MIBAPA-77618 format. One record per residue (C-alpha): residue in three letters; z, x, y. Coordinates in pm, whole numbers, padded with zeros to 5 digits, always signed. Example, Ala and Ser with C-alpha at 12.3 -4.5 7.8 and 13.67 -1.06 7.14 Angstrom:
2
ALA+00780+01230-00450SER+00714+01367-00106
END
This chain:
447
MET+00000+00000+00000ARG-00107+00139+00337LYS+00139+00158+00626LYS-00102+00216+00914LEU-00461+00185+01029THR-00682+00470+01143LEU-00777+00497+01510SER-01127+00364+01441GLU-00979+00064+01255ASN-00743-00008+01546LEU-01041+00006+01782LEU-01234-00232+01555ILE-00948-00485+01538GLY-00894-00449+01913SER-01260-00528+01981LEU-01239-00831+01751LEU-00934-00949+01942PHE-01119-00901+02270GLY-01413-01103+02138LEU-01185-01390+02038PHE-01007-01407+02372PHE-01273-01327+02629GLY-01536-01594+02672ALA-01754-01691+02964GLY-01496-01951+03066ASN-01242-01675+03132LEU-01458-01553+03419ILE-01388-01837+03655PHE-01016-01800+03721PRO-00986-01434+03829LEU-01286-01487+04057GLU-01117-01787+04217LEU-00781-01621+04272GLY-00954-01310+04405GLN-01139-01513+04664ARG-00837-01717+04774SER-00547-01471+04759GLY-00658-01261+05058ALA-00411-00985+05147ASN-00199-01072+04840ILE-00482-01008+04595SER-00310-00713+04422LEU+00019-00896+04358VAL-00151-01216+04245THR-00373-01018+04007ILE-00067-00845+03856GLY+00091-01184+03788PHE-00234-01312+03639LEU-00257-01015+03402LEU+00101-01070+03282SER+00022-01416+03149ALA-00354-01396+03084VAL-00344-01066+02893SER+00010-00970+02787LEU+00112-01312+02650PRO-00193-01356+02423ILE-00138-01010+02273LEU+00231-01087+02217ALA+00133-01418+02055VAL-00072-01238+01791VAL+00198-00972+01739ALA+00467-01241+01707THR+00269-01426+01439ALA+00219-01104+01245ALA+00584-01005+01285SER+00710-01338+01154ASP+00484-01315+00847SER+00332-01658+00921GLU+00008-01789+00772SER-00087-02021+01060LEU+00043-02183+01378PHE+00178-02470+01166ASP+00362-02222+00945LEU+00492-02036+01251SER+00633-02349+01414LYS+00764-02536+01108VAL+01082-02324+01118ALA+01196-02579+01379GLY+01107-02863+01142ARG+00790-03021+01008LYS+00786-03293+01276PHE+00788-03032+01551ALA+00520-02833+01367TYR+00290-03137+01349PHE+00357-03227+01713PHE+00312-02880+01860THR+00017-02776+01643THR-00164-03101+01723LEU-00093-03071+02097LEU-00194-02705+02109TYR-00520-02750+01920LEU-00614-03054+02129THR-00547-02847+02442ILE-00754-02546+02338GLY-01007-02784+02186PRO-01148-03119+02301GLY-00884-03179+02567PHE-00978-02897+02803ALA-01126-02574+02664ILE-01433-02721+02490PRO-01536-02948+02782ARG-01486-02650+03013THR-01750-02448+02827ALA-02010-02714+02910THR-01911-02760+03274THR-01886-02385+03338THR-02236-02336+03197TYR-02371-02628+03400GLU-02220-02490+03723VAL-02367-02144+03663VAL-02712-02267+03561PHE-02773-02548+03810GLU-02562-02466+04117GLY-02797-02483+04415ASN-03052-02702+04232GLU-03031-03014+04448SER-03240-03230+04213PHE-03018-03170+03907TYR-02679-03067+04051ASN-02520-03412+04036SER-02333-03643+03797PHE-02654-03756+03624GLY-02763-03396+03575LEU-02425-03310+03424LEU-02454-03606+03185ILE-02799-03503+03061PHE-02698-03138+03028SER-02373-03216+02845LEU-02556-03450+02603VAL-02791-03167+02505PHE-02509-02910+02499PHE-02282-03109+02269ALA-02569-03220+02046LEU-02625-02849+01976VAL-02251-02791+01934LEU-02225-03076+01682TYR-02531-02961+01486PHE-02414-02601+01448SER-02052-02703+01383ILE-02141-02936+01098LYS-02393-02694+00946LYS-02158-02399+00999ALA-02479-02216+01070LYS-02479-01844+01141LEU-02776-01842+01380ILE-02568-01889+01694ASP-02325-01616+01578THR-02617-01380+01526ILE-02747-01455+01876GLY-02394-01416+02010LYS-02372-01061+01872PHE-02653-00965+02105MET-02557-01187+02397THR-02195-01070+02426PRO-02292-00701+02480LEU-02567-00813+02721PHE-02318-01024+02908LEU-02072-00733+02938ILE-02351-00500+03051LEU-02462-00744+03322LEU-02103-00804+03430SER-02036-00428+03445PHE-02353-00384+03652LEU-02236-00649+03899LEU-01893-00483+03917VAL-02051-00146+03996LEU-02272-00304+04263THR-01967-00474+04415ILE-01797-00134+04450PHE-02094+00071+04574ARG-02281-00202+04763PRO-01988-00416+04878MET-02034-00772+05002GLY-01765-00697+05258PRO-01401-00597+05290VAL-01147-00714+05032GLY-00786-00819+05089ILE-00781-00831+05468SER-00787-01208+05525SER-00485-01436+05520PRO-00418-01580+05175ASP-00465-01946+05096LEU-00140-02143+05134LYS-00088-02144+04756TYR-00086-01763+04746SER+00109-01695+05065LYS+00453-01707+04898ASN+00568-01576+04557PRO+00227-01422+04475ILE+00327-01272+04139PRO+00481-01592+03993VAL+00186-01795+04126GLY-00050-01546+03962ILE+00139-01589+03633VAL+00092-01966+03649ASP-00277-01916+03734GLY-00306-01714+03413TYR-00208-02024+03217ASN-00557-02160+03288THR-00719-01913+03051LEU-00541-02092+02760ASP-00525-01757+02582ALA-00154-01754+02492PRO-00180-02082+02294ALA-00513-01960+02158GLY-00340-01639+02046LEU-00097-01844+01839ALA-00384-02041+01689PHE-00623-01754+01615ALA-00371-01485+01515ILE-00441-01558+01149ILE-00794-01416+01194ILE-00657-01081+01314ILE-00383-01076+01050SER-00628-01143+00765ASN-00855-00862+00889ILE-00563-00615+00900LYS-00462-00722+00548GLU-00815-00648+00430PHE-00756-00287+00534GLY-00459-00280+00298VAL-00167-00316+00543THR+00063-00594+00418ASP+00418-00486+00510LYS+00555-00721+00780LYS+00678-00454+01022SER+00367-00241+00970MET+00151-00548+01034ALA+00332-00613+01363LEU+00301-00248+01471GLU-00070-00223+01386THR-00138-00557+01556LEU+00037-00425+01866LYS-00162-00100+01861SER-00488-00292+01826GLY-00369-00532+02094ILE-00326-00247+02340VAL-00699-00175+02306CYS-00773-00539+02389LEU-00514-00539+02669PHE-00677-00240+02838ALA-01029-00390+02818MET-00928-00736+02937SER-00710-00600+03218LEU-00996-00385+03344ILE-01241-00676+03345TYR-00997-00925+03498ALA-00900-00682+03776GLY-01269-00617+03843LEU-01344-00988+03856SER-01055-01045+04096TYR-01197-00774+04321MET-01543-00934+04299GLY-01393-01268+04392GLY-01221-01113+04693ALA-01547-00956+04810SER-01738-01284+04757ALA-01539-01446+05039ASN-01779-01258+05269ILE-02092-01435+05139LEU-01953-01785+05075ASP-01861-02022+05355GLN-01583-02198+05166TYR-01366-02170+04857GLU-01560-02245+04541ASN-01485-02258+04168GLY-01541-01940+03971ALA-01867-02052+03813VAL-02026-02106+04156ILE-01885-01773+04279LEU-02036-01583+03984SER-02370-01756+04027ASN-02383-01664+04396ILE-02280-01302+04335SER-02551-01263+04070GLU-02814-01410+04300HIS-02690-01201+04595TYR-02747-00875+04408LEU-03024-00952+04162GLY-03212-01248+04309ASN-03357-01530+04099LEU-03415-01303+03799GLY-03046-01213+03789HIS-02949-01579+03810ILE-03183-01669+03524LEU-03052-01386+03305LEU-02690-01479+03383SER-02762-01845+03304ILE-02907-01764+02961ILE-02620-01534+02867VAL-02348-01775+02986PHE-02518-02066+02808VAL-02521-01886+02474ALA-02170-01743+02519CYS-02022-02083+02606LEU-02217-02260+02333LYS-02088-02008+02079THR-01731-02056+02204ALA-01760-02436+02189ILE-01895-02426+01831GLY-01614-02196+01723LEU-01350-02420+01882VAL-01490-02743+01736SER-01504-02580+01391ALA-01153-02433+01419CYS-00999-02759+01540SER-01180-02962+01273GLU-01069-02728+00996MET-00708-02732+01117PHE-00692-03112+01145GLU-00856-03156+00805GLU-00595-02921+00658MET-00296-03075+00839PHE-00385-03439+00779LYS-00515-03420+00424ASN-00720-03712+00288ARG-00748-03876+00630LEU-01085-03769+00772SER-01347-03519+00664TYR-01438-03199+00846LYS-01768-03360+00955SER-01586-03663+01099TYR-01356-03442+01304CYS-01658-03247+01434ILE-01818-03573+01552ILE-01495-03699+01713PHE-01414-03373+01891SER-01772-03327+02016PHE-01783-03683+02152VAL-01443-03658+02323SER-01543-03322+02473LEU-01865-03480+02603LEU-01671-03756+02779ILE-01419-03519+02937ALA-01690-03269+03041ASN-01845-03538+03261LEU-01534-03541+03479GLY-01659-03211+03621LEU-01512-02861+03620LYS-01275-02906+03915GLN-01131-03226+03775ILE-01085-03077+03426ILE-00894-02782+03571ALA-00678-03013+03783LEU-00594-03241+03490SER-00523-02950+03256LEU-00251-02800+03477PRO+00029-03049+03391VAL-00035-03004+03018LEU-00036-02627+03055MET+00292-02637+03248PHE+00440-02811+02945ILE+00278-02623+02659TYR+00302-02267+02795PRO+00684-02247+02815ILE+00710-02375+02456SER+00449-02119+02347ILE+00631-01837+02526VAL+00966-01925+02369LEU+00806-01961+02025ILE+00652-01616+02069GLY+00991-01473+02167LEU+01172-01639+01875SER+00910-01507+01633ILE+00965-01151+01754ILE+01344-01192+01738SER+01307-01320+01380ILE+01217-00964+01274PHE+01581-00873+01332ILE+01776-01194+01261GLY+01543-01388+01033LYS+01403-01735+01092ARG+01709-01932+01202LYS+01624-02304+01207PHE+01913-02404+01434VAL+01824-02135+01691TYR+01459-02243+01689GLN+01544-02612+01728VAL+01791-02570+02016SER+01580-02316+02206LEU+01253-02505+02171GLY+01415-02843+02236ILE+01579-02733+02563THR+01259-02553+02668ALA+01050-02866+02606LEU+01295-03078+02808PHE+01282-02857+03118ALA+00910-02784+03079PHE+00857-03160+03098LEU+01004-03146+03450ASP+00736-02892+03542PHE+00481-03126+03380LEU+00594-03411+03607LYS+00574-03194+03919ALA+00217-03082+03839SER+00099-03432+03744PRO-00149-03635+03955ASP-00006-03817+04256PHE+00012-04156+04085ILE+00274-04002+03852SER+00442-03730+04059LYS+00478-03947+04370SER+00600-04264+04200SER+00949-04353+04319TYR+01143-04264+04004VAL+00952-03942+03927ALA+00966-03829+04292LYS+01345-03869+04282VAL+01368-03661+03962ILE+01149-03392+04120ASP+01361-03381+04437ILE+01685-03343+04241SER+01531-03079+04012SER+01401-02872+04303GLU+01750-02863+04452ILE+01943-02757+04141LEU+01696-02563+03923PRO+01608-02203+04016GLY+01233-02144+04006TYR+01138-02511+03991ASP+00912-02490+04297ILE+00693-02227+04130GLY+00685-02373+03779PHE+00970-02179+03616ALA+01240-02445+03582TRP+01259-02377+03209ILE+01342-02004+03210LEU+01719-02005+03281PRO+01798-02309+03060SER+01593-02157+02776LEU+01778-01824+02794LEU+02114-02000+02803ALA+02015-02223+02510LEU+01903-01921+02309GLY+02228-01733+02373ILE+02451-02030+02288ALA+02246-02116+01978LEU+02272-01758+01850ILE+02651-01759+01893ILE+02694-02096+01720ASP+02455-01999+01438LYS+02642-01674+01379LYS+02976-01857+01360ARG+02825-02107+01116ALA+02706-01822+00895LEU+03058-01669+00889ASN+03229-01996+00791
END
């Protein structure tokens, strides 16, 4: 039995991890925060990297460290009901709820932004119908054609992106970081950047897709739990370096783009304009093709992964094909809300699911030393979910957050809970719950 991977194997696993996490949809958020954060761009970017890069890597390491076979297996320590609830919620979030529709709307924004005849709700409907028809076809067939294309398109995409980054540095669009930040980024830039990183959905995705990395490491002959965790971490550092470099570059590009755009735009529009600014129509066409294939590949992978997980969890209910049809249709409907609306609606859910994911990651790492303690998991996750729900209410649309009862709850919470105003109401209660649960569990074990 092997205890460690070679350097080349770590690099290979790291590149696989990078490929799983970084899709075309991940482009839009660092570009947006770069454009809007002004003089606070460095601090906001640091916060973004903490949640958009570090947490996903820790999610994979935590799964490996806890010797879990899947997200369901990882979370069932707290009970099967919690495992069903959290696994279902997480997969719906990284699937048809937000991430899959976002692949279609991001592609549409990049391809058709500026095309007055097709850049409208009807154009989005037609495009999304074609997009999800292709997604459904390839998902059901489990065809390899799109994966084969993707192997060529991903390197092309990174080459084009690197070229744009180099041009941004040596042929700048204008000064970066000298303007006043948008109101959102004027106070607490690092915590706000952390919350912005939630939008990538990569920490929950890390919990869901860790099994792919773990199975690949096992194929190299590493099966010991602690060795698995260490090798996953070493491979994760490769991914962390690559993603951090690209995200920081995108943030810088976004900051520079403020000089060529009259108003704040979503990241897809920013990228489209930067490409056209430097490379003209040819650059825009090339970018459109690459983003289309990259997003299509991501959507197919997510529909397949969600369908397989639901078929496995809810045995003898629906077939894999039925889930593919359902998830593709739901994604089509949500995609037609538009990219801005999808991002706005996803925030409350992310404010709820991210704290639970973070605490689950932490508990899984702690389990290396104390074992999987059911009582500790239940208390910690239960208290986290309760206070994360307060953050959910605060981030909800006005018809919820400004209703009389909810507004009163929000006002009281903001007065008594440290960090509530920036989305961190859960941190102190979660730490206290963990400490108390550990003490009680230890006393139980001694009796």
